[in-house]
KEVOFI-647103 format. One record per residue (C-alpha): residue number from 1; residue in three letters; x, y, z negated. Coordinates in steps of 0.05 Angstrom, whole numbers, plus 5000, padded with zeros to 4 digits. Example, Ala and Ser with C-alpha at 12.3 -4.5 7.8 and 13.67 -1.06 7.14 Angstrom:
2
<numi i="1" aa="ALA" xx="5246" yy="4910" zz="4844"/>
<numi i="2" aa="SER" xx="5273" yy="4979" zz="4857"/>
% end
This chain:
293
<numi i="1" aa="MET" xx="4403" yy="4979" zz="5591"/>
<numi i="2" aa="PHE" xx="4416" yy="4997" zz="5518"/>
<numi i="3" aa="PHE" xx="4394" yy="4966" zz="5453"/>
<numi i="4" aa="VAL" xx="4383" yy="5022" zz="5401"/>
<numi i="5" aa="LEU" xx="4376" yy="5011" zz="5326"/>
<numi i="6" aa="VAL" xx="4366" yy="5062" zz="5270"/>
<numi i="7" aa="ASP" xx="4367" yy="5056" zz="5195"/>
<numi i="8" aa="SER" xx="4304" yy="5087" zz="5166"/>
<numi i="9" aa="THR" xx="4339" yy="5110" zz="5101"/>
<numi i="10" aa="SER" xx="4406" yy="5138" zz="5124"/>
<numi i="11" aa="LYS" xx="4386" yy="5153" zz="5197"/>
<numi i="12" aa="TRP" xx="4448" yy="5116" zz="5222"/>
<numi i="13" aa="ILE" xx="4442" yy="5099" zz="5296"/>
<numi i="14" aa="GLU" xx="4474" yy="5040" zz="5332"/>
<numi i="15" aa="ALA" xx="4471" yy="5032" zz="5408"/>
<numi i="16" aa="PHE" xx="4494" yy="4972" zz="5448"/>
<numi i="17" aa="VAL" xx="4500" yy="4960" zz="5522"/>
<numi i="18" aa="MET" xx="4458" yy="4899" zz="5540"/>
<numi i="19" aa="GLN" xx="4471" yy="4858" zz="5603"/>
<numi i="20" aa="ARG" xx="4412" yy="4812" zz="5588"/>
<numi i="21" aa="THR" xx="4349" yy="4822" zz="5547"/>
<numi i="22" aa="THR" xx="4337" yy="4750" zz="5524"/>
<numi i="23" aa="GLY" xx="4325" yy="4729" zz="5453"/>
<numi i="24" aa="THR" xx="4395" yy="4699" zz="5448"/>
<numi i="25" aa="ALA" xx="4427" yy="4765" zz="5468"/>
<numi i="26" aa="VAL" xx="4385" yy="4803" zz="5418"/>
<numi i="27" aa="ILE" xx="4404" yy="4755" zz="5362"/>
<numi i="28" aa="LYS" xx="4478" yy="4763" zz="5377"/>
<numi i="29" aa="VAL" xx="4472" yy="4839" zz="5370"/>
<numi i="30" aa="LEU" xx="4432" yy="4832" zz="5306"/>
<numi i="31" aa="MET" xx="4483" yy="4784" zz="5276"/>
<numi i="32" aa="GLU" xx="4538" yy="4834" zz="5291"/>
<numi i="33" aa="ILE" xx="4499" yy="4889" zz="5256"/>
<numi i="34" aa="PHE" xx="4481" yy="4846" zz="5197"/>
<numi i="35" aa="ALA" xx="4554" yy="4822" zz="5189"/>
<numi i="36" aa="ARG" xx="4575" yy="4896" zz="5183"/>
<numi i="37" aa="PHE" xx="4520" yy="4924" zz="5139"/>
<numi i="38" aa="GLY" xx="4484" yy="4864" zz="5109"/>
<numi i="39" aa="LEU" xx="4414" yy="4835" zz="5117"/>
<numi i="40" aa="PRO" xx="4357" yy="4886" zz="5116"/>
<numi i="41" aa="LYS" xx="4291" yy="4873" zz="5080"/>
<numi i="42" aa="GLU" xx="4248" yy="4892" zz="5140"/>
<numi i="43" aa="VAL" xx="4257" yy="4901" zz="5215"/>
<numi i="44" aa="VAL" xx="4206" yy="4941" zz="5255"/>
<numi i="45" aa="SER" xx="4205" yy="4932" zz="5331"/>
<numi i="46" aa="ASP" xx="4158" yy="4938" zz="5390"/>
<numi i="47" aa="ASN" xx="4123" yy="4880" zz="5424"/>
<numi i="48" aa="GLY" xx="4175" yy="4868" zz="5477"/>
<numi i="49" aa="PRO" xx="4187" yy="4796" zz="5501"/>
<numi i="50" aa="PRO" xx="4255" yy="4789" zz="5465"/>
<numi i="51" aa="PHE" xx="4225" yy="4807" zz="5398"/>
<numi i="52" aa="THR" xx="4163" yy="4764" zz="5404"/>
<numi i="53" aa="SER" xx="4202" yy="4702" zz="5424"/>
<numi i="54" aa="GLN" xx="4202" yy="4641" zz="5379"/>
<numi i="55" aa="GLU" xx="4277" yy="4642" zz="5375"/>
<numi i="56" aa="VAL" xx="4279" yy="4712" zz="5345"/>
<numi i="57" aa="ASP" xx="4221" yy="4694" zz="5298"/>
<numi i="58" aa="GLN" xx="4259" yy="4634" zz="5271"/>
<numi i="59" aa="PHE" xx="4322" yy="4676" zz="5262"/>
<numi i="60" aa="MET" xx="4284" yy="4728" zz="5221"/>
<numi i="61" aa="THR" xx="4252" yy="4674" zz="5178"/>
<numi i="62" aa="ARG" xx="4318" yy="4639" zz="5163"/>
<numi i="63" aa="SER" xx="4350" yy="4705" zz="5145"/>
<numi i="64" aa="GLY" xx="4294" yy="4725" zz="5098"/>
<numi i="65" aa="ILE" xx="4276" yy="4787" zz="5138"/>
<numi i="66" aa="LYS" xx="4205" yy="4812" zz="5146"/>
<numi i="67" aa="HIS" xx="4192" yy="4826" zz="5219"/>
<numi i="68" aa="THR" xx="4138" yy="4879" zz="5232"/>
<numi i="69" aa="PHE" xx="4111" yy="4898" zz="5301"/>
<numi i="70" aa="SER" xx="4086" yy="4967" zz="5320"/>
<numi i="71" aa="ALA" xx="4017" yy="4975" zz="5350"/>
<numi i="72" aa="PRO" xx="4013" yy="4959" zz="5424"/>
<numi i="73" aa="TYR" xx="4015" yy="5019" zz="5470"/>
<numi i="74" aa="HIS" xx="4028" yy="5064" zz="5411"/>
<numi i="75" aa="PRO" xx="4103" yy="5082" zz="5407"/>
<numi i="76" aa="ALA" xx="4090" yy="5133" zz="5352"/>
<numi i="77" aa="SER" xx="4081" yy="5074" zz="5303"/>
<numi i="78" aa="ASN" xx="4156" yy="5066" zz="5304"/>
<numi i="79" aa="GLY" xx="4174" yy="5140" zz="5308"/>
<numi i="80" aa="ALA" xx="4245" yy="5134" zz="5280"/>
<numi i="81" aa="ALA" xx="4266" yy="5085" zz="5333"/>
<numi i="82" aa="GLU" xx="4233" yy="5126" zz="5388"/>
<numi i="83" aa="GLY" xx="4268" yy="5189" zz="5364"/>
<numi i="84" aa="ALA" xx="4335" yy="5153" zz="5365"/>
<numi i="85" aa="VAL" xx="4322" yy="5128" zz="5436"/>
<numi i="86" aa="LYS" xx="4305" yy="5199" zz="5458"/>
<numi i="87" aa="LEU" xx="4370" yy="5226" zz="5430"/>
<numi i="88" aa="CYS" xx="4412" yy="5173" zz="5464"/>
<numi i="89" aa="LYS" xx="4376" yy="5184" zz="5531"/>
<numi i="90" aa="ARG" xx="4390" yy="5259" zz="5526"/>
<numi i="91" aa="ALA" xx="4465" yy="5246" zz="5515"/>
<numi i="92" aa="LEU" xx="4468" yy="5197" zz="5573"/>
<numi i="93" aa="ARG" xx="4430" yy="5243" zz="5619"/>
<numi i="94" aa="LYS" xx="4479" yy="5299" zz="5604"/>
<numi i="95" aa="ALA" xx="4538" yy="5253" zz="5616"/>
<numi i="96" aa="THR" xx="4509" yy="5232" zz="5683"/>
<numi i="97" aa="LYS" xx="4503" yy="5305" zz="5705"/>
<numi i="98" aa="GLU" xx="4574" yy="5320" zz="5684"/>
<numi i="99" aa="LYS" xx="4599" yy="5255" zz="5716"/>
<numi i="100" aa="VAL" xx="4629" yy="5228" zz="5651"/>
<numi i="101" aa="ASP" xx="4636" yy="5155" zz="5633"/>
<numi i="102" aa="LEU" xx="4571" yy="5133" zz="5599"/>
<numi i="103" aa="ASP" xx="4604" yy="5090" zz="5546"/>
<numi i="104" aa="VAL" xx="4652" yy="5146" zz="5526"/>
<numi i="105" aa="ALA" xx="4596" yy="5197" zz="5525"/>
<numi i="106" aa="LEU" xx="4552" yy="5151" zz="5482"/>
<numi i="107" aa="GLN" xx="4606" yy="5137" zz="5431"/>
<numi i="108" aa="SER" xx="4624" yy="5211" zz="5427"/>
<numi i="109" aa="PHE" xx="4551" yy="5228" zz="5414"/>
<numi i="110" aa="LEU" xx="4544" yy="5175" zz="5360"/>
<numi i="111" aa="PHE" xx="4607" yy="5199" zz="5326"/>
<numi i="112" aa="ASN" xx="4583" yy="5271" zz="5323"/>
<numi i="113" aa="TYR" xx="4513" yy="5251" zz="5303"/>
<numi i="114" aa="ARG" xx="4535" yy="5207" zz="5245"/>
<numi i="115" aa="ASN" xx="4579" yy="5262" zz="5218"/>
<numi i="116" aa="CYS" xx="4528" yy="5318" zz="5220"/>
<numi i="117" aa="PRO" xx="4476" yy="5331" zz="5165"/>
<numi i="118" aa="HIS" xx="4407" yy="5305" zz="5182"/>
<numi i="119" aa="SER" xx="4347" yy="5351" zz="5176"/>
<numi i="120" aa="THR" xx="4307" yy="5300" zz="5136"/>
<numi i="121" aa="THR" xx="4358" yy="5275" zz="5085"/>
<numi i="122" aa="GLY" xx="4402" yy="5338" zz="5082"/>
<numi i="123" aa="GLU" xx="4463" yy="5292" zz="5086"/>
<numi i="124" aa="SER" xx="4501" yy="5262" zz="5144"/>
<numi i="125" aa="PRO" xx="4486" yy="5189" zz="5161"/>
<numi i="126" aa="ALA" xx="4559" yy="5172" zz="5146"/>
<numi i="127" aa="MET" xx="4553" yy="5203" zz="5076"/>
<numi i="128" aa="MET" xx="4487" yy="5168" zz="5063"/>
<numi i="129" aa="LEU" xx="4511" yy="5099" zz="5086"/>
<numi i="130" aa="GLN" xx="4586" yy="5100" zz="5071"/>
<numi i="131" aa="LYS" xx="4591" yy="5153" zz="5017"/>
<numi i="132" aa="ARG" xx="4644" yy="5190" zz="5056"/>
<numi i="133" aa="ALA" xx="4649" yy="5237" zz="5115"/>
<numi i="134" aa="LEU" xx="4682" yy="5212" zz="5179"/>
<numi i="135" aa="ARG" xx="4749" yy="5245" zz="5192"/>
<numi i="136" aa="CYS" xx="4746" yy="5290" zz="5253"/>
<numi i="137" aa="ARG" xx="4789" yy="5343" zz="5286"/>
<numi i="138" aa="LEU" xx="4757" yy="5398" zz="5244"/>
<numi i="139" aa="ASP" xx="4790" yy="5367" zz="5182"/>
<numi i="140" aa="LEU" xx="4857" yy="5392" zz="5209"/>
<numi i="141" aa="LEU" xx="4833" yy="5464" zz="5198"/>
<numi i="142" aa="GLN" xx="4814" yy="5453" zz="5125"/>
<numi i="143" aa="PRO" xx="4868" yy="5477" zz="5077"/>
<numi i="144" aa="GLY" xx="4890" yy="5440" zz="5015"/>
<numi i="145" aa="ALA" xx="4907" yy="5368" zz="5000"/>
<numi i="146" aa="THR" xx="4873" yy="5315" zz="5040"/>
<numi i="147" aa="ILE" xx="4847" yy="5249" zz="5013"/>
<numi i="148" aa="ASP" xx="4910" yy="5213" zz="5036"/>
<numi i="149" aa="GLN" xx="4954" yy="5261" zz="4998"/>
<numi i="150" aa="ARG" xx="4912" yy="5253" zz="4935"/>
<numi i="151" aa="VAL" xx="4916" yy="5178" zz="4941"/>
<numi i="152" aa="ARG" xx="4991" yy="5179" zz="4949"/>
<numi i="153" aa="GLN" xx="4999" yy="5225" zz="4888"/>
<numi i="154" aa="ALA" xx="4956" yy="5179" zz="4846"/>
<numi i="155" aa="GLN" xx="4996" yy="5118" zz="4869"/>
<numi i="156" aa="SER" xx="5061" yy="5153" zz="4852"/>
<numi i="157" aa="LYS" xx="5036" yy="5169" zz="4782"/>
<numi i="158" aa="GLN" xx="5016" yy="5096" zz="4772"/>
<numi i="159" aa="VAL" xx="5085" yy="5072" zz="4794"/>
<numi i="160" aa="GLU" xx="5120" yy="5121" zz="4747"/>
<numi i="161" aa="ARG" xx="5075" yy="5101" zz="4690"/>
<numi i="162" aa="PHE" xx="5078" yy="5026" zz="4696"/>
<numi i="163" aa="THR" xx="5148" yy="5016" zz="4726"/>
<numi i="164" aa="SER" xx="5205" yy="5011" zz="4676"/>
<numi i="165" aa="LYS" xx="5258" yy="5031" zz="4727"/>
<numi i="166" aa="PRO" xx="5245" yy="5099" zz="4760"/>
<numi i="167" aa="SER" xx="5249" yy="5101" zz="4835"/>
<numi i="168" aa="GLN" xx="5311" yy="5135" zz="4863"/>
<numi i="169" aa="GLN" xx="5299" yy="5188" zz="4915"/>
<numi i="170" aa="MET" xx="5348" yy="5194" zz="4972"/>
<numi i="171" aa="LYS" xx="5355" yy="5240" zz="5031"/>
<numi i="172" aa="GLN" xx="5384" yy="5235" zz="5100"/>
<numi i="173" aa="GLY" xx="5460" yy="5230" zz="5101"/>
<numi i="174" aa="ASP" xx="5467" yy="5200" zz="5030"/>
<numi i="175" aa="PRO" xx="5519" yy="5144" zz="5025"/>
<numi i="176" aa="VAL" xx="5488" yy="5080" zz="4996"/>
<numi i="177" aa="TRP" xx="5503" yy="5007" zz="4984"/>
<numi i="178" aa="LEU" xx="5458" yy="4965" zz="5028"/>
<numi i="179" aa="GLN" xx="5435" yy="4896" zz="5004"/>
<numi i="180" aa="GLU" xx="5455" yy="4845" zz="5056"/>
<numi i="181" aa="TYR" xx="5421" yy="4778" zz="5067"/>
<numi i="182" aa="SER" xx="5469" yy="4748" zz="5117"/>
<numi i="183" aa="GLY" xx="5544" yy="4743" zz="5113"/>
<numi i="184" aa="PRO" xx="5593" yy="4736" zz="5056"/>
<numi i="185" aa="ASP" xx="5582" yy="4805" zz="5026"/>
<numi i="186" aa="LYS" xx="5521" yy="4817" zz="4984"/>
<numi i="187" aa="TRP" xx="5527" yy="4893" zz="4987"/>
<numi i="188" aa="VAL" xx="5555" yy="4932" zz="5046"/>
<numi i="189" aa="PRO" xx="5565" yy="5007" zz="5053"/>
<numi i="190" aa="GLY" xx="5518" yy="5048" zz="5095"/>
<numi i="191" aa="THR" xx="5487" yy="5117" zz="5104"/>
<numi i="192" aa="ILE" xx="5414" yy="5139" zz="5103"/>
<numi i="193" aa="SER" xx="5397" yy="5157" zz="5175"/>
<numi i="194" aa="GLU" xx="5322" yy="5167" zz="5168"/>
<numi i="195" aa="VAL" xx="5272" yy="5176" zz="5112"/>
<numi i="196" aa="LYS" xx="5210" yy="5136" zz="5131"/>
<numi i="197" aa="GLY" xx="5171" yy="5147" zz="5067"/>
<numi i="198" aa="ASN" xx="5177" yy="5156" zz="4992"/>
<numi i="199" aa="ARG" xx="5211" yy="5088" zz="4984"/>
<numi i="200" aa="ASN" xx="5228" yy="5066" zz="5054"/>
<numi i="201" aa="TYR" xx="5292" yy="5085" zz="5091"/>
<numi i="202" aa="THR" xx="5330" yy="5069" zz="5154"/>
<numi i="203" aa="VAL" xx="5403" yy="5054" zz="5137"/>
<numi i="204" aa="THR" xx="5461" yy="5055" zz="5186"/>
<numi i="205" aa="ARG" xx="5519" yy="5009" zz="5171"/>
<numi i="206" aa="GLU" xx="5592" yy="5026" zz="5185"/>
<numi i="207" aa="ASN" xx="5590" yy="4982" zz="5248"/>
<numi i="208" aa="GLY" xx="5532" yy="5023" zz="5276"/>
<numi i="209" aa="THR" xx="5475" yy="4974" zz="5264"/>
<numi i="210" aa="THR" xx="5412" yy="4998" zz="5229"/>
<numi i="211" aa="SER" xx="5363" yy="4964" zz="5182"/>
<numi i="212" aa="HIS" xx="5299" yy="4982" zz="5146"/>
<numi i="213" aa="ARG" xx="5305" yy="4977" zz="5071"/>
<numi i="214" aa="HIS" xx="5264" yy="4992" zz="5009"/>
<numi i="215" aa="THR" xx="5292" yy="5034" zz="4953"/>
<numi i="216" aa="ASP" xx="5298" yy="4971" zz="4910"/>
<numi i="217" aa="GLN" xx="5346" yy="4944" zz="4962"/>
<numi i="218" aa="LEU" xx="5392" yy="5005" zz="4960"/>
<numi i="219" aa="LYS" xx="5441" yy="5033" zz="4910"/>
<numi i="220" aa="LYS" xx="5472" yy="5102" zz="4911"/>
<numi i="221" aa="ARG" xx="5545" yy="5100" zz="4931"/>
<numi i="222" aa="PHE" xx="5591" yy="5152" zz="4900"/>
<numi i="223" aa="LYS" xx="5661" yy="5169" zz="4920"/>
<numi i="224" aa="TYR" xx="5695" yy="5141" zz="4858"/>
<numi i="225" aa="CYS" xx="5647" yy="5084" zz="4841"/>
<numi i="226" aa="VAL" xx="5648" yy="5014" zz="4869"/>
<numi i="227" aa="PRO" xx="5601" yy="4955" zz="4856"/>
<numi i="228" aa="PRO" xx="5623" yy="4909" zz="4800"/>
<numi i="229" aa="GLY" xx="5665" yy="4850" zz="4821"/>
<numi i="230" aa="THR" xx="5693" yy="4885" zz="4884"/>
<numi i="231" aa="GLN" xx="5767" yy="4876" zz="4895"/>
<numi i="232" aa="PHE" xx="5809" yy="4924" zz="4937"/>
<numi i="233" aa="GLU" xx="5876" yy="4910" zz="4969"/>
<numi i="234" aa="ASN" xx="5895" yy="4983" zz="4974"/>
<numi i="235" aa="LYS" xx="5880" yy="5041" zz="4928"/>
<numi i="236" aa="GLU" xx="5860" yy="5083" zz="4988"/>
<numi i="237" aa="ASP" xx="5796" yy="5042" zz="4995"/>
<numi i="238" aa="ILE" xx="5771" yy="5070" zz="4929"/>
<numi i="239" aa="GLY" xx="5784" yy="5142" zz="4949"/>
<numi i="240" aa="ILE" xx="5826" yy="5163" zz="4889"/>
<numi i="241" aa="GLU" xx="5892" yy="5144" zz="4860"/>
<numi i="242" aa="VAL" xx="5881" yy="5101" zz="4798"/>
<numi i="243" aa="PRO" xx="5935" yy="5112" zz="4745"/>
<numi i="244" aa="GLN" xx="5970" yy="5052" zz="4717"/>
<numi i="245" aa="SER" xx="5957" yy="5038" zz="4644"/>
<numi i="246" aa="VAL" xx="6021" yy="5036" zz="4602"/>
<numi i="247" aa="GLU" xx="6027" yy="4976" zz="4556"/>
<numi i="248" aa="LEU" xx="6083" yy="4956" zz="4510"/>
<numi i="249" aa="PRO" xx="6110" yy="4887" zz="4528"/>
<numi i="250" aa="ILE" xx="6095" yy="4836" zz="4475"/>
<numi i="251" aa="GLN" xx="6163" yy="4802" zz="4481"/>
<numi i="252" aa="ALA" xx="6201" yy="4868" zz="4474"/>
<numi i="253" aa="ALA" xx="6162" yy="4886" zz="4411"/>
<numi i="254" aa="ARG" xx="6176" yy="4817" zz="4382"/>
<numi i="255" aa="ASP" xx="6251" yy="4820" zz="4395"/>
<numi i="256" aa="ALA" xx="6260" yy="4892" zz="4370"/>
<numi i="257" aa="PRO" xx="6303" yy="4897" zz="4307"/>
<numi i="258" aa="ALA" xx="6268" yy="4911" zz="4242"/>
<numi i="259" aa="ALA" xx="6274" yy="4980" zz="4213"/>
<numi i="260" aa="PRO" xx="6319" yy="4986" zz="4152"/>
<numi i="261" aa="ALA" xx="6285" yy="4986" zz="4085"/>
<numi i="262" aa="GLN" xx="6278" yy="5052" zz="4050"/>
<numi i="263" aa="PRO" xx="6307" yy="5061" zz="3981"/>
<numi i="264" aa="GLY" xx="6260" yy="5042" zz="3925"/>
<numi i="265" aa="THR" xx="6219" yy="4995" zz="3968"/>
<numi i="266" aa="SER" xx="6217" yy="4920" zz="3962"/>
<numi i="267" aa="THR" xx="6226" yy="4874" zz="4021"/>
<numi i="268" aa="ASP" xx="6193" yy="4815" zz="3987"/>
<numi i="269" aa="PRO" xx="6126" yy="4792" zz="4014"/>
<numi i="270" aa="PRO" xx="6066" yy="4821" zz="3977"/>
<numi i="271" aa="ALA" xx="6038" yy="4782" zz="3919"/>
<numi i="272" aa="GLN" xx="5977" yy="4740" zz="3935"/>
<numi i="273" aa="VAL" xx="5914" yy="4775" zz="3912"/>
<numi i="274" aa="ARG" xx="5870" yy="4734" zz="3866"/>
<numi i="275" aa="SER" xx="5800" yy="4723" zz="3892"/>
<numi i="276" aa="ASN" xx="5740" yy="4733" zz="3846"/>
<numi i="277" aa="GLU" xx="5697" yy="4684" zz="3885"/>
<numi i="278" aa="SER" xx="5664" yy="4632" zz="3841"/>
<numi i="279" aa="LYS" xx="5687" yy="4560" zz="3849"/>
<numi i="280" aa="ARG" xx="5622" yy="4531" zz="3824"/>
<numi i="281" aa="ILE" xx="5588" yy="4481" zz="3869"/>
<numi i="282" aa="ARG" xx="5519" yy="4505" zz="3886"/>
<numi i="283" aa="ARG" xx="5461" yy="4459" zz="3898"/>
<numi i="284" aa="PRO" xx="5416" yy="4472" zz="3958"/>
<numi i="285" aa="PRO" xx="5348" yy="4501" zz="3943"/>
<numi i="286" aa="VAL" xx="5286" yy="4457" zz="3940"/>
<numi i="287" aa="ARG" xx="5232" yy="4480" zz="3988"/>
<numi i="288" aa="PHE" xx="5162" yy="4451" zz="3999"/>
<numi i="289" aa="GLY" xx="5178" yy="4393" zz="3955"/>
<numi i="290" aa="PHE" xx="5232" yy="4364" zz="4000"/>
<numi i="291" aa="GLU" xx="5306" yy="4357" zz="3984"/>
<numi i="292" aa="ILE" xx="5351" yy="4389" zz="4037"/>
<numi i="293" aa="ASP" xx="5419" yy="4356" zz="4045"/>
% end
């Protein structure tokens, strides 16, 4: 037994398998629908025992919903619901002949029905209710950028606009410094083994272990560059021979003999230059009526 509901505006159909037809079971289904789409203003139903029960009547009153009954023995009074029931029965009857699971056949029918334009509204129920078309296999045949690609492009533009530090792009095989959170070393060497996204990478360390890191947790590693503060025991660890800087020993320069004086030059110390700076004692300025010491 199935419980079929239809929205009179968007023509959206919901169908539920019912094991029992009591008022409590009907209320559970209605609460699930209302939790997903909100409380309606009016509900139209037939005069079946579940709908005419006192329990359902109290639930409608507490929820602020107007409950209207169709005329007895006149199903045409609720034509939208009767049309939805007829469509669901047709899909189930076809599934029974083809020996297909009824639940799978029903959900497949609802999916296709919600995504197809309705003859009354001219729009699909999904577009009328959710303002978007449900993604289906036919979308794979449509050329051009999809919604996901447009969203990613917009997010990338926002990051570039509002982020002071531009994101660094890496590719597979690039050597990097990997930020480590355990062990004595804060940065360890590694290699990009997989590009998982625009800013997410899988990095393989030198010992063979892998880790998932964001681009903010990585730094590009060049052949002749090392992180600041790193000390090497051998020059081979750097990858290039670093030339020694030549400096003149201070003691040797101090003990070196003075050069002989040239003729016509004086060896006396230069005369002290007279300063033109005033020796007057200046008083501090007076501000806001207070004396500043």
